[in-house]
N, C-alpha and C positions, 0 to 999 in steps of 0.2 A: 504234584501240581495242586494248587488250592483254588477252588471255585465256590460260588455261593448259589444255592438253589432255593428260591423263595425265602431268602434271608438266612438259610441254614448253611454253615460252612462245612464243606466236605473235601477230603483229600482224594486225588485221582493219580493214576500213573501217567507219565508223559505220553503225549500223542493220543490222549483219550478223546472220545467223541461225545456229542451231546447225549446220545442214548445211554452212555455209561454213567453220566452224571445223574440223569433221571432215574436210572435203575438203583443207584446207590442211595439216592435221597428218598426213594420210595414215592417219587412224584408220578402222578397218573393223569395227565391231561386227557380230556375227552377226545374221542376220535375226530380227526379232521380239523382240530384247533391249532392255533399258532403257539409257538414258544418264543418268548422274548429273550434276546441275548444282548447284554450290555458290556462294552469293553471300555473301561475308563470313564470317569465322570468329570464334568466341568460345565459351568454356566457363565454367561455374560449378560449384562443388562443392556436393554435397548429401549430408548424412549420412543414410543409409537405415536401415531396420530390419533390416539384415543384419550378422552378426558372425562372425568367425573365433574359434573356441575352440581354443587350442593345448593339446593333451594330450600325455602321455608316449608315446602311440602314433601321434601325427600330428594333423592338423587336422580339425575339424568346422566346417562352415558352417551357421548356422541363420538362418532368416528369421522375424521375429516377426509374429504376427497383430495386426490392429488391434482390440485389446480392452483391458479395464481392467488386465490382468496386466502390460502394458507398464510401468505405474507401479512395480509391485513390482520388476521387472527393473532399471529405471533407478535406483531408490533403492538397490539392493544390488549393482550391477555390480562395485563395488570389493571386495566381500566374497567374491566367487565364486572368483577365482584362489587356488589353494592348496587348494581343495576336493578331497577324495579320494573314491574309490568306497566307498559305504556298504554297498551290496549289488549283486550282479550275478546275473542268471538268463537263461534263454532268452527271457523276456518283455521284459526291459529292464535298464537299469543306472542307478543313482542316485548323484549326487555331492552332497556337502554335509558338515555342515549349516551353515546361517547363519540368523541371526535376521531375521525380516521381519514385516510387518503383514498377512500373508496370511490371509484369511478362509477357513475350511475347514468341511467336513462329513464325515460318516462313511459316506456312500453309495458304492456301487461304480459305476464307470463303464466304458464300453467304449472301448478305445483301439486305434489303428491304427499300423502300422509307420511309423517316421520322425517320429512326433509327439514334441514336447518339452513336458513337463508340470511344473508347480510343485505340490508337495504338502507337507503337514506330517507329518513322521514322528512316530508316536506321538500323532497329533492335537495337536501342539504347534507353534505358529508359530515358536518359538525354534529348532526343528529343521527349518527349511525345506530341501527337497531339489529338485534338478533331475533329472528322470527322463527318460531317452531310451528310447523304446519300440522294441523290436527285432522284435516280432511282434504280431499282432492278439490281444487278450485283454481280459478284464474283471477289474477289481480296485478296491479302495478304497485310495487313496493320501493321504487327508486333503486333498482338493482342494476348491475352491469348487464350488457346485452345478452349474455348467455343465461340469465336468470338469477344469478347470485347464489346458487346452491353451494353452501360451504361444506356440508356433510349430512349425516343422518343420525337420528336417535336410534341407538341399538340396545339400550338398557334403561330400565326405569320408565317404560312407556306408560304405565299406569299413573305415574307421577305427573306426566304431561297433561293428562285429562283432568287432574285435580287443581292445577294452577289457575289462579284468578287474580283480578286486580288487588293490589296490596302485597302480593308475593314478591320475593327478592332472590337474586342469585347471590348467595353468601360467600362462595368460594369456588375455585377451580383447581382440580388436582390432575396433573398429567399422569397417565397410567404407564408404569414402567413394567414392561414384559421381560421375563427371564427366558433367554434363548438357550436351549440345551445344546451344547457342543459335544455331547457324548457320541461315541461310535456305537451304534445300536442297530438291531435288525429284528424283524419278526420272521420266523421260519417254521416250516414243517419238516425240514430235512434233519433227521436225527443222526445223520452221519457227519454233521458239521464238526470240524476239528475245534477243540477248545484250547484256550490259552490261560495262563496263570492269572488269577484275579478276576476272571469273568463273572458277571452276575447273570443268573438265569431265572426267568420268571415263567411259571406255568399256569397260574390261575389267578382269578380275582375273587376276593371274598366280599360279601355284602351283608348288611343287617337290615331287616325290615323295620319300618316305623309303625309303632303301635297305633298312632293317631290316623292311619290310613289303611284300615283292614281290607277294604275292597280293592284299592289300588295296589296294595302289597300282594294280594292274591293274583291280580292281573300280571304283575311282574313275575310271580312264581310260575304262572302259566307260560309266559314268554320264555322262561329259562328252564322249563321242565326237563329238557334234555341235557341239563348242566352246561348249556352253551348260550352265548349271546351273539346273534348274527348281526354283524356290522353292515348296515346298508348305506350310511353316509357318515362323513367325517368333516368337521370344521376345526378351526383353531380352538373353539370353545367346548365342543362336545363330540361324542359319537352317538349314533342313534340306530334303532332297529325298527323295521316296518313289519315285523312278523304278525302283529295284531292290528295293523293299520286299518282304520275305519270301524273297529270294534268299539261300541259305546262303553264309556267308563265315566263314573261320577267324579267330581272334584271334592277332595276331602281336606287336604292339608297344604297350607301355604307358608313358605319360608324362603330366604335367599337361596339361590341355586349355586352353592359354593362348590369348590372342587370336590369331586367324589359323590356329589348328590345325584340321586336317580329320580327322574320325574316322568310322569305320563301326561301327554297332551290330552286334555279333557274336552276341548271345544275347538271349533274352527277347522281350518285346513291342517291336516296332520293329526286328526283325531286318532287316538290309539297308538301313536308313535311313542316309543320309550327312549329317553335320553339319559346318558351318563356324562356329567360335566367334567371337563378338564381345566376350566378356568372359572373364576367367580363371576356370577351374573346376579342381578337383582331378582327378586321374586316376580312371578307373573301369574295373573288370575286364570290363565289357561293351562298352567302347569301345576299338577298336584305332586307334591314330594312324597315318595313311597319308600325309599330306602337310601342307605349310605354305603359307599365302598369303604371297607375297613382295612383292606390290604390288596396290593396288586395294581396300584394306579399306574405303574410303569407299563403294564399290559394295555391299559386303556389308552395311554398316550402313544403306544406303538402300533395299535391296530389300524388296519386300512380297510377301505370299502370291499365288501365281499368276503371278508375273513370271519372266522369263528373264534370266539374267545371262551375258554373254560371259565365258568363262574359258579361259585358255590354260595348259596344264600342261606342265611340263618334267621329265624328258625326254619327247619326243613318243612316242606309243604305237607300238610295232612290232606291227602287225597285218597279216599277209601273207595270211590266209585270204580267198579270193575273188579274189586277184590272179593274173595270169598268172605262171607259173613264171619266165619270162624276166624280167619286171619285178621279181619278188621277189629273184631272184639279183643283179640290178643294184643294187637298194636295199641289200642286205646287203654287197655289195662296197664300196659308197660309205661304209658305216659301219665297215668293217674287221671284219666279222663273218663267220666261217666258216659256210657253209651246206652241209649235206648233204641230198641228195634221196633219198627213198624212194618209188618208184612210177613212174608214167608220165612220160616226159620228152620227149614229142613237141612239135611246134610249138604245138599247141593245149592244152598242159598248164596246169592251174590248181591252185593250192594250196588244200587243204581242211583241213589240220591243220598245227600247228606245235608243236614241243616244244623248250624250255619254252614254256608259254603266256604267262608273265609277261614283260613288257618289261624289268623290272629284272633278272631272271635272265638274259635273253639278253645284256644289256649287261654284266653281271658276268662271265659265262663266255665271251663273245665267240664263241658257237657256237649254231646252231639247226638242228634237223632238220625238213625240210619233207616232208609227204606230199602227193602230187599225183596227179591223174587227168585223163582227157580232159574237155574243157569240155562234152562232151555229157552228162556226168553231174552237172553243176552246173546246177540248174534255177532260173530266176528266178520269184519269186512276188510278188503284190500282196496285202496283208492289209487287211481291213475293220475298222479300229479303232472307227469310230463305230457299227457295227452289231453287233459281237460282242466287246466289250472284255474280259469275264471269260473267255470261251473262249480268246481270244488270249493272255491272261495265262498260261493253262495251256500253250498251244501253244508260245509263245516260251520258256517255261521248259524244257519237255521237249526242245526242239530246240537250246537254247543261244543262240537269237537275241536274248535279252535282253542278253547280254554280248558276243556275237561276230556278225560279219556273215554267217557261214555256219554251217549246222547240219545234222546227219545225220538221215536218215529211212530206217531199215532196211525193206526190202520184206517184208511178211508174207504176202501172198496176192495173186494176179493172176487175174482172170476177167472175161470179157465186157466189155472196155473199162472195167473198174473195178480200181483199184489200192489195196490196203490196206497201211498202214504201222503198225508197232508201235514207238513211241518207245523209245529206249535208257533214258531216265529214267522211273521210275515215280512219278507224282505224283497219281494219282487219289484217294488217301486224304486229301490235304490241299488239293487245288485244286478249287474249286467248278465243277461242269459242269451247271448247270441249263439247261433249254431256252432257246435264245437264237438269234435270227435264223434261224428255221426256214424252209425253202423254201415257196413258195406257187406253185402252178400247175405249174412245171417247174424242173428244175435245169439251168442252162446248161453246155455242154461246158467242161471245164477247171476246174470248181469244186472247191474244197478244203473238206472238212468234218471235224468231230470228232463222234463219237457221244456224245450226252449221257446223263444218268443214267436216262433212260427205257429205254435200251438195256442188254442184258446184257453187251455188250462195250464198256462205257463207256471213253472215252479213246482209242479207235482212230481213226486218221487215214485219210481216204480221198480219192482223186481220181477224178473221173468224166471220161472222155475224150470222151463223147458226151452230148447232151442227153437227160434222162430225166424223165418225168412221174410216175413211181411211187416211185422209190427215190433216196435221197441218195447222195453220193459215198462214204460209208462202208458202203454196202449196206443201210442202215436205212430204215425208213419215215420220212416227213417229220417226224413229231413227235419222233423220236429223233435228229434231225440238226441240228447247228449249223453253218451256212455261215460260214467265216472268211476266205475269199479266193479267189483264182484263180491258176492256173498261166499264166504269160505265154508259156511255150514248151512246150505240150503234146506237140509232136512228139518231144521228147526222152524221153518216157515210154513210147513205143509198143513198145519192145523190151526193157524191163527184165524181170528174172526174180526169182523168189522167192529170198530169202537174200541178195540184193544190197543194198548201201547206196547210195542217191543222196544228194546234198547240195543243199540249197536256199539261195538267196540272196535276201533281201528287197530289192525295189525300191520306194523311197518316192516 
């Protein structure tokens, strides 16, 4: 029996299972990830209700609604090219005119941004216009009773804002979608029986873009477990919310073609990472950070909640948490000059690196490492199931969302209690409702964050001894959210105020 694993042809015995194919091919998908299985291939074309409108300022993509106005559109689509701007305002912009059989009224209707409306200028169907709504407003455009909404702008939204008097619709292109009629599935069942000719996909490969070093590092942080967690799926993309709401700068703009990876850098969805399955125009809120080079079948097979194995090139240079000796050897092997700032003893560990971004280190062939004794790097275990919202705050303010090591400045020390004041202030926009409050007693080594019941909300504390009255942050139990425990409490017995320790999460 002949099958293909990630494009490589292999021979198997009859009645072989998926596990046999993976073993013979040497494929090693990450734990808990899906494997894509395709049986036979075929495609058919389907004309959708999506169109590109080519204007003098760029392209607009619209999608029509399933309503009676589609008939007006299809009857007059050949008349629309050549239409010019009849009027433009902050509310919207209208192109036309052309004659149609549009029924209309004189009532005002409320419209929302990005809607596409058919209206009769001067209440005359001979002067039908296409109106693109730029902001929410109410107006009378000579539309049918239901408001005349034909569809929505779904691509090239930045083009809409640039259009003005004198611009023109130069052409209209229907978008032909190719529908895959292949028999396919995503599975974690390695006992799946195989058939001759099956194609098996185990991983996605991606390459970072040099023009977006910070965004590329963000993507490397998201995929540091060699996985991409799929949180949402549409016909155009899959996306991951693993770093949702984490701030990230815009660096590189280009069309979002199939296989392009972007990070949302502003507005709702900040920090969301997208991998595109279909071409879309560029967007000022999406910074392009990488491109998929192999495994698009996996992207198209993945569903919400599933994990996809993803391997990113170049591999991340993340030295924080490593021994200084190992870090220097790694940089020597890559031909990168490494300078050390700090303790250089036998037990030295790396707690900072500059530049932080892999692409910058590779570009300049130089890195500065900050190191300290391993006694100041403390291992912790975090309770994700018990305090998810508080951990979102804690991992944000310590940087553990993106890096394996994070700083905790010592704020106050008293009676076997240590208080830490995070470097990043996030109390104003991170929710700290009561969560996982202690009951009975607090075990020694517990870590907690004071919740909004406390006057010192957001303070982090560690308790070195068991306590039946107060939590690790010195608060009563109702103001205490337990988030984890210190695995090496002995390292904290001699810390002093003003010092900064570093924590490393052990999963």
